[in-house]
Residue frames as a rotation matrix with the C-alpha (Angstrom) as fourth column:
MET 1
0.078 0.823 0.563 35.86
0.462 -0.530 0.711 -13.52
0.884 0.204 -0.421 -35.03
PRO 2
-0.802 -0.418 0.427 36.11
-0.135 -0.570 -0.811 -10.78
0.582 -0.708 0.400 -32.39
SER 3
-0.515 0.628 -0.584 34.03
0.854 0.434 -0.287 -11.21
0.073 -0.646 -0.760 -29.26
PRO 4
0.247 0.669 0.701 31.11
0.503 -0.707 0.498 -8.79
0.828 0.230 -0.511 -28.84
MET 5
-0.706 -0.494 0.507 31.72
-0.102 -0.638 -0.763 -5.88
0.700 -0.591 0.400 -26.50
PRO 6
-0.472 0.552 -0.687 30.03
0.870 0.417 -0.263 -6.31
0.142 -0.722 -0.677 -23.11
ASP 7
0.235 0.622 0.747 27.29
0.308 -0.776 0.550 -3.86
0.922 0.101 -0.374 -22.21
GLN 8
-0.171 -0.301 0.938 27.35
-0.648 -0.684 -0.337 -1.73
0.743 -0.665 -0.078 -19.07
ALA 9
0.726 0.487 0.486 25.71
-0.686 0.456 0.568 -4.49
0.055 -0.745 0.664 -16.99
GLY 10
0.844 -0.452 -0.288 28.39
0.360 0.876 -0.320 -6.94
0.398 0.167 0.902 -18.07
ILE 11
-0.082 -0.900 0.428 31.16
0.046 -0.433 -0.900 -4.50
0.996 -0.055 0.077 -17.13
ALA 12
0.057 0.165 0.985 29.68
-0.897 -0.425 0.123 -3.89
0.439 -0.890 0.124 -13.67
GLN 13
0.926 0.335 0.172 29.26
-0.376 0.835 0.401 -7.61
-0.009 -0.436 0.900 -13.07
SER 14
0.597 -0.762 -0.252 32.77
0.431 0.569 -0.701 -8.44
0.677 0.310 0.668 -14.21
VAL 15
-0.281 -0.671 0.686 34.19
-0.304 -0.616 -0.727 -5.84
0.910 -0.413 -0.030 -11.82
GLY 16
-0.546 0.117 -0.830 32.10
0.654 0.678 -0.335 -7.37
0.524 -0.725 -0.447 -9.02
ARG 17
-0.897 0.314 -0.310 29.88
0.019 -0.674 -0.738 -4.44
-0.441 -0.668 0.599 -8.17
ARG 18
-0.102 0.959 0.263 26.19
0.773 0.243 -0.586 -3.88
-0.626 0.143 -0.766 -8.59
LEU 19
-0.522 0.022 0.853 24.96
0.726 -0.514 0.457 -1.84
0.449 0.857 0.252 -11.53
GLU 20
-0.386 0.356 -0.851 23.88
0.575 -0.628 -0.524 1.64
-0.721 -0.692 0.037 -10.47
LEU 21
0.641 0.767 -0.015 21.74
0.510 -0.441 -0.738 4.31
-0.573 0.466 -0.674 -12.09
ASP 22
0.460 -0.527 -0.715 24.80
-0.553 -0.800 0.234 6.33
-0.695 0.287 -0.659 -13.18
ASP 23
-0.555 -0.720 0.416 26.16
-0.171 0.589 0.790 3.27
-0.814 0.368 -0.450 -15.02
LEU 24
0.127 0.724 0.678 23.11
0.590 0.494 -0.639 3.00
-0.797 0.481 -0.364 -17.29
PRO 25
-0.869 -0.255 0.424 23.03
0.494 -0.443 0.748 4.19
-0.003 0.859 0.511 -20.90
GLU 26
-0.807 0.585 -0.079 20.28
-0.582 -0.811 -0.060 6.65
-0.099 -0.003 0.995 -21.87
LEU 27
0.334 0.888 -0.317 18.05
-0.875 0.417 0.245 3.71
0.350 0.196 0.916 -22.91
ALA 28
-0.564 -0.553 0.613 18.45
-0.782 0.597 -0.180 0.73
-0.266 -0.581 -0.769 -20.61
THR 29
-0.531 0.362 -0.766 17.45
-0.235 0.806 0.543 -2.86
0.814 0.469 -0.343 -21.35
LEU 30
0.572 0.810 0.128 14.94
-0.419 0.154 0.895 -4.60
0.705 -0.566 0.427 -19.12
ALA 31
0.508 -0.463 -0.726 17.74
0.686 0.728 0.016 -6.61
0.521 -0.506 0.687 -17.50
GLN 32
-0.606 -0.754 0.253 19.72
0.485 -0.602 -0.635 -3.46
0.631 -0.262 0.730 -16.70
THR 33
-0.222 0.630 0.745 16.61
-0.550 -0.711 0.438 -1.72
0.805 -0.313 0.504 -15.36
ALA 34
0.739 0.523 -0.425 15.73
-0.018 0.645 0.764 -4.74
0.673 -0.557 0.486 -13.24
GLU 35
0.071 -0.798 -0.598 19.23
0.842 0.369 -0.392 -4.87
0.534 -0.476 0.699 -11.73
VAL 36
-0.743 -0.350 0.571 19.26
0.097 -0.900 -0.425 -1.16
0.662 -0.260 0.703 -10.86
MET 37
-0.086 0.824 0.559 15.76
-0.731 -0.434 0.527 -1.27
0.677 -0.364 0.640 -9.35
GLY 38
-0.810 -0.265 0.523 16.32
-0.565 0.595 -0.572 -4.57
-0.159 -0.759 -0.631 -7.54
LEU 39
0.277 0.947 0.160 13.48
-0.725 0.316 -0.612 -6.28
-0.630 0.053 0.774 -9.40
SER 40
-0.255 -0.267 0.929 13.21
0.394 0.849 0.352 -9.25
-0.883 0.456 -0.112 -11.71
VAL 41
-0.985 -0.124 -0.117 12.97
-0.063 -0.372 0.926 -8.78
-0.158 0.920 0.359 -15.46
SER 42
-0.505 0.861 0.058 9.38
0.709 0.376 0.596 -10.08
0.492 0.342 -0.801 -15.42
GLN 43
0.073 0.516 -0.854 8.44
0.859 -0.467 -0.209 -7.48
-0.507 -0.718 -0.477 -12.79
VAL 44
-0.598 -0.337 -0.727 9.89
-0.054 -0.888 0.456 -4.71
-0.800 0.312 0.513 -14.97
ARG 45
-0.954 0.272 0.126 8.04
0.185 0.203 0.962 -6.15
0.236 0.941 -0.244 -17.96
ARG 46
-0.159 0.948 -0.277 4.75
0.974 0.196 0.111 -6.07
0.159 -0.252 -0.954 -15.97
LEU 47
-0.105 0.057 -0.993 5.37
0.471 -0.876 -0.100 -2.45
-0.876 -0.478 0.066 -14.97
ILE 48
-0.889 -0.255 -0.381 5.83
-0.211 -0.511 0.834 -1.61
-0.407 0.821 0.400 -18.65
GLN 49
-0.770 0.633 0.077 2.76
0.472 0.484 0.737 -3.59
0.430 0.604 -0.671 -19.76
SER 50
0.096 0.830 -0.550 0.62
0.991 -0.133 -0.027 -1.87
-0.096 -0.542 -0.835 -17.11
ARG 51
0.213 -0.102 0.972 2.01
0.536 -0.820 -0.203 1.48
0.817 0.564 -0.120 -18.33
ARG 52
0.946 0.060 -0.320 3.37
0.317 -0.395 0.862 2.37
-0.074 -0.917 -0.393 -14.89
LEU 53
0.111 -0.970 -0.217 6.98
0.300 -0.175 0.938 2.62
-0.948 -0.169 0.271 -16.09
GLU 54
0.628 0.076 -0.775 7.90
-0.591 -0.602 -0.537 4.82
-0.507 0.795 -0.333 -19.04
HIS 55
-0.009 -0.644 0.765 9.50
0.331 0.720 0.610 3.00
-0.944 0.258 0.207 -21.94
VAL 56
0.065 -0.076 -0.995 10.60
-0.865 -0.502 -0.019 3.40
-0.498 0.862 -0.098 -25.54
LEU 57
0.630 0.153 0.761 9.99
0.176 0.926 -0.333 0.76
-0.756 0.344 0.557 -28.18
VAL 58
-0.191 -0.691 -0.697 12.85
-0.849 -0.240 0.471 0.21
-0.493 0.681 -0.541 -30.59
GLY 59
-0.689 0.180 -0.702 11.27
-0.382 0.733 0.563 -2.12
0.616 0.655 -0.436 -33.07
LEU 60
0.404 0.838 -0.366 9.51
-0.071 0.427 0.901 -4.54
0.912 -0.339 0.232 -30.75
ARG 61
-0.154 -0.566 -0.810 12.07
0.810 0.398 -0.432 -4.30
0.567 -0.722 0.397 -27.94
PRO 62
0.859 0.464 0.217 11.20
0.245 -0.744 0.622 -2.13
0.450 -0.481 -0.752 -24.94
PHE 63
-0.358 -0.927 -0.111 13.90
0.678 -0.176 -0.713 0.07
0.642 -0.331 0.692 -23.42
VAL 64
0.634 0.527 -0.565 13.57
0.773 -0.431 0.466 2.19
0.002 -0.732 -0.681 -20.29
PRO 65
0.394 -0.498 0.773 14.90
0.074 -0.821 -0.567 5.75
0.916 0.281 -0.286 -20.36
LYS 66
-0.494 -0.702 -0.513 17.45
0.609 0.142 -0.780 6.37
0.621 -0.698 0.357 -17.63
SER 67
-0.876 0.155 0.457 15.42
-0.343 -0.866 -0.363 9.36
0.340 -0.475 0.812 -16.36
ALA 68
0.056 0.980 -0.190 12.26
-0.478 0.193 0.857 7.24
0.876 0.042 0.480 -16.00
ILE 69
-0.105 -0.136 -0.985 13.64
0.572 0.802 -0.171 5.21
0.814 -0.581 -0.007 -13.08
PRO 70
-0.911 -0.207 -0.358 14.01
0.413 -0.434 -0.801 8.00
0.010 -0.877 0.481 -10.48
ARG 71
-0.671 0.736 0.093 10.71
-0.671 -0.655 0.348 9.50
0.317 0.171 0.933 -11.72
PHE 72
0.049 0.674 -0.737 8.95
-0.103 0.737 0.668 6.14
0.993 0.043 0.106 -11.19
ILE 73
-0.426 -0.284 -0.859 10.41
0.762 0.399 -0.510 5.84
0.488 -0.872 0.046 -7.70
ALA 74
-0.999 0.032 -0.017 9.37
-0.019 -0.867 -0.498 9.40
-0.031 -0.497 0.867 -6.77
GLU 75
-0.433 0.898 -0.084 5.83
-0.739 -0.300 0.604 8.96
0.517 0.323 0.793 -8.09
ASN 76
0.313 0.576 -0.755 5.31
-0.103 0.811 0.576 5.64
0.944 -0.102 0.313 -6.30
THR 77
-0.766 -0.593 -0.248 6.94
0.218 0.123 -0.968 6.41
0.605 -0.795 0.036 -2.95
VAL 78
0.382 0.899 -0.215 4.45
0.470 0.011 0.883 6.07
0.796 -0.438 -0.418 -0.12
GLN 79
-0.351 -0.463 0.814 4.90
-0.411 -0.705 -0.578 8.68
0.841 -0.538 0.057 2.59
PRO 80
-0.658 0.093 -0.747 4.71
0.602 0.661 -0.448 7.39
0.452 -0.745 -0.491 6.17
CYS 81
0.431 0.843 0.321 1.81
0.272 -0.461 0.845 8.46
0.860 -0.277 -0.428 8.37
ARG 82
-0.683 -0.590 0.431 2.63
-0.212 -0.404 -0.890 10.50
0.699 -0.699 0.150 11.41
ASP 83
-0.424 0.502 -0.754 1.14
0.832 0.546 -0.104 9.50
0.359 -0.671 -0.649 14.77
GLU 84
-0.475 0.228 -0.850 0.62
0.485 -0.739 -0.469 13.12
-0.735 -0.635 0.240 15.67
THR 85
-0.068 0.513 0.856 -1.98
0.923 -0.294 0.250 15.24
0.380 0.806 -0.453 13.94
PRO 86
-0.937 -0.276 0.215 -2.01
0.191 -0.918 -0.348 19.00
0.293 -0.285 0.913 14.21
ALA 87
-0.164 0.887 -0.432 -4.87
0.949 0.022 -0.315 20.18
-0.270 -0.461 -0.845 16.40
PRO 88
0.143 0.251 0.957 -6.63
0.601 -0.790 0.117 23.34
0.786 0.559 -0.264 15.26
ALA 89
-0.876 -0.454 0.162 -5.78
0.188 -0.631 -0.753 26.44
0.444 -0.629 0.638 17.24
SER 90
-0.178 0.816 -0.550 -8.30
0.981 0.190 -0.035 26.96
0.076 -0.546 -0.834 19.99
ALA 91
0.270 0.363 0.892 -10.20
0.298 -0.912 0.281 30.20
0.916 0.190 -0.354 20.38
PHE 92
0.987 0.163 -0.009 -9.24
0.046 -0.223 0.974 30.02
0.157 -0.961 -0.228 24.04
SER 93
0.327 -0.933 -0.153 -5.50
0.944 0.316 0.089 29.70
-0.034 -0.173 0.984 23.52
LYS 94
0.558 -0.144 -0.817 -3.52
0.261 -0.904 0.338 32.77
-0.787 -0.402 -0.467 24.38
ASN 95
-0.357 -0.829 -0.430 -0.96
-0.222 -0.372 0.901 32.59
-0.907 0.417 -0.052 21.61
GLY 96
0.546 0.708 -0.448 -3.17
-0.610 -0.031 -0.792 31.14
-0.575 0.706 0.414 18.84
VAL 97
-0.385 -0.747 -0.542 -0.41
-0.921 0.346 0.179 28.73
0.054 0.569 -0.821 17.76
ALA 98
0.608 0.606 -0.513 -1.56
-0.607 0.771 0.190 25.29
0.511 0.196 0.837 16.69
SER 99
-0.179 -0.624 0.761 -0.44
-0.903 0.411 0.125 22.49
-0.391 -0.665 -0.637 18.95
THR 100
-0.437 0.006 -0.900 -0.16
-0.553 0.787 0.273 18.78
0.710 0.617 -0.341 18.29
SER 101
0.387 0.625 0.678 -2.44
-0.917 0.337 0.213 16.24
-0.096 -0.704 0.704 19.85
ALA 102
-0.365 -0.495 0.788 -1.79
-0.468 0.830 0.304 12.58
-0.804 -0.258 -0.535 20.50
GLY 103
-0.859 0.083 -0.504 -3.82
-0.472 0.249 0.846 11.90
0.196 0.965 -0.175 17.38
PRO 104
0.001 0.978 -0.209 -6.93
-0.783 0.131 0.608 9.81
0.622 0.163 0.766 16.87
LYS 105
-0.567 -0.269 -0.779 -5.70
0.085 0.921 -0.380 7.02
0.819 -0.281 -0.499 19.15
ALA 106
-0.982 0.182 -0.046 -7.22
0.025 -0.112 -0.993 8.46
-0.186 -0.977 0.105 22.37
ALA 107
-0.344 0.906 -0.247 -10.53
-0.892 -0.398 -0.214 9.30
-0.292 0.146 0.945 20.70
ALA 108
-0.084 0.282 -0.956 -10.69
-0.636 0.723 0.269 5.89
0.767 0.630 0.118 19.05
ALA 109
-0.822 -0.249 -0.512 -9.98
0.198 0.718 -0.668 4.13
0.534 -0.650 -0.541 22.32
GLY 110
-0.824 0.566 0.034 -12.78
-0.312 -0.403 -0.861 6.09
-0.473 -0.720 0.508 24.03
SER 111
-0.104 0.802 -0.588 -15.20
-0.993 -0.051 0.106 5.31
0.055 0.595 0.802 21.20
ALA 112
-0.332 -0.080 -0.940 -14.31
-0.296 0.955 0.024 1.63
0.896 0.286 -0.341 21.30
ALA 113
-0.981 -0.032 -0.189 -14.81
0.169 0.329 -0.929 1.49
0.092 -0.944 -0.317 25.07
ARG 114
-0.524 0.846 -0.092 -18.21
-0.670 -0.477 -0.568 3.19
-0.525 -0.236 0.818 24.73
ALA 115
-0.053 0.491 -0.870 -19.24
-0.880 0.389 0.273 0.79
0.473 0.780 0.411 21.96
ARG 116
-0.652 -0.228 -0.723 -18.26
0.052 0.938 -0.342 -2.22
0.756 -0.261 -0.600 24.11
HIS 117
-0.948 0.318 0.018 -20.23
-0.073 -0.163 -0.984 -0.81
-0.310 -0.934 0.177 27.06
ILE 118
-0.215 0.909 -0.357 -23.36
-0.931 -0.301 -0.205 -0.33
-0.294 0.288 0.911 24.93
ALA 119
-0.172 0.111 -0.979 -22.99
-0.606 0.771 0.195 -3.80
0.777 0.627 -0.066 23.38
ASN 120
-0.893 -0.190 -0.408 -22.70
0.178 0.682 -0.709 -5.40
0.413 -0.706 -0.575 26.83
LYS 121
-0.722 0.692 0.028 -25.82
-0.417 -0.402 -0.815 -3.54
-0.553 -0.600 0.578 28.03
LEU 122
-0.034 0.720 -0.693 -27.76
-0.993 0.052 0.103 -4.69
0.110 0.692 0.714 24.98
LYS 123
-0.441 -0.193 -0.876 -26.61
-0.265 0.961 -0.079 -8.29
0.857 0.197 -0.475 25.43
SER 124
-0.989 0.046 -0.139 -27.57
0.147 0.320 -0.936 -8.33
0.002 -0.946 -0.323 29.10
SER 125
-0.453 0.885 -0.111 -31.00
-0.682 -0.424 -0.595 -6.83
-0.574 -0.194 0.796 28.41
LEU 126
-0.028 0.426 -0.904 -31.64
-0.881 0.417 0.223 -9.34
0.472 0.803 0.364 25.63
GLN 127
-0.701 -0.283 -0.654 -30.62
-0.022 0.926 -0.377 -12.29
0.713 -0.250 -0.655 27.79
SER 128
-0.925 0.380 0.004 -32.86
-0.009 -0.013 -1.000 -11.21
-0.380 -0.925 0.015 30.67
SER 129
-0.221 0.896 -0.384 -35.84
-0.898 -0.341 -0.277 -10.57
-0.380 0.284 0.881 28.39
CYS 130
-0.191 0.117 -0.975 -35.45
-0.654 0.725 0.215 -13.98
0.732 0.678 -0.063 26.76
ALA 131
-0.897 -0.222 -0.381 -35.26
0.100 0.739 -0.666 -15.77
0.430 -0.636 -0.641 30.10
SER 132
-0.778 0.628 0.022 -38.41
-0.225 -0.246 -0.943 -14.17
-0.587 -0.738 0.332 31.48
ALA 133
-0.087 0.775 -0.626 -40.55
-0.989 -0.141 -0.037 -14.72
-0.117 0.616 0.779 28.39
PRO 134
0.217 0.210 0.953 -42.11
-0.231 0.960 -0.159 -18.18
-0.948 -0.186 0.257 28.05
ALA 135
-0.816 -0.573 -0.070 -40.80
-0.248 0.239 0.939 -20.12
-0.522 0.784 -0.338 25.13
GLN 136
0.262 0.911 -0.317 -43.33
-0.749 -0.015 -0.662 -20.29
-0.608 0.411 0.679 22.30
VAL 137
-0.309 -0.271 0.912 -43.60
0.249 0.902 0.352 -23.50
-0.918 0.336 -0.211 20.39
ALA 138
-0.663 0.025 -0.748 -43.59
-0.672 -0.460 0.580 -23.08
-0.329 0.888 0.322 16.66
ARG 139
0.278 0.852 0.444 -46.59
-0.345 0.520 -0.782 -24.50
-0.897 0.065 0.438 14.90
VAL 140
-0.817 -0.558 0.144 -45.84
-0.117 0.405 0.907 -26.93
-0.564 0.724 -0.396 12.09
ILE 141
0.209 0.866 -0.454 -48.13
-0.755 -0.152 -0.638 -26.75
-0.622 0.476 0.622 9.08
PRO 142
-0.215 -0.287 0.934 -48.34
0.241 0.911 0.335 -30.08
-0.946 0.297 -0.127 7.28
LEU 143
-0.515 -0.019 -0.857 -48.07
-0.760 -0.452 0.467 -29.91
-0.396 0.892 0.218 3.49
LYS 144
0.584 0.732 0.349 -50.49
-0.376 0.626 -0.684 -31.77
-0.719 0.268 0.641 1.27
SER 145
-0.610 -0.781 0.130 -48.70
-0.259 0.352 0.900 -34.22
-0.749 0.515 -0.417 -0.92
SER 146
0.128 0.688 -0.715 -50.02
-0.929 -0.169 -0.329 -34.81
-0.347 0.706 0.617 -4.40
């Protein structure tokens, strides 16, 4: 009996290189998709079940279209935040070109320092007012037992 032909993943593994997107057939198995994306098969299965990764059902078996992988990556790529934020052009600037500021860090540091200063003032005023006021004894009301 002739041996079954290896799929693309088997060919890439036998050659000793990692399976890449260009090696995939138009409809890739979950194992092939997982290898290309660097995920486990169960992670790919969860992406399919949560409808985050496009798939095609052939009978009951899910396959991932080759074009769905780069689309998934593009749609789920998180862009990094920049530390600098563009400051609006000032009415007083001569050239009217927007400049960049250091961002919210300086303003946040100033706000935090002001908040600490106010909190310390409140704490000190509360401590001094408590010390000068005579302590009041709470009155206990006895309960009638039945």
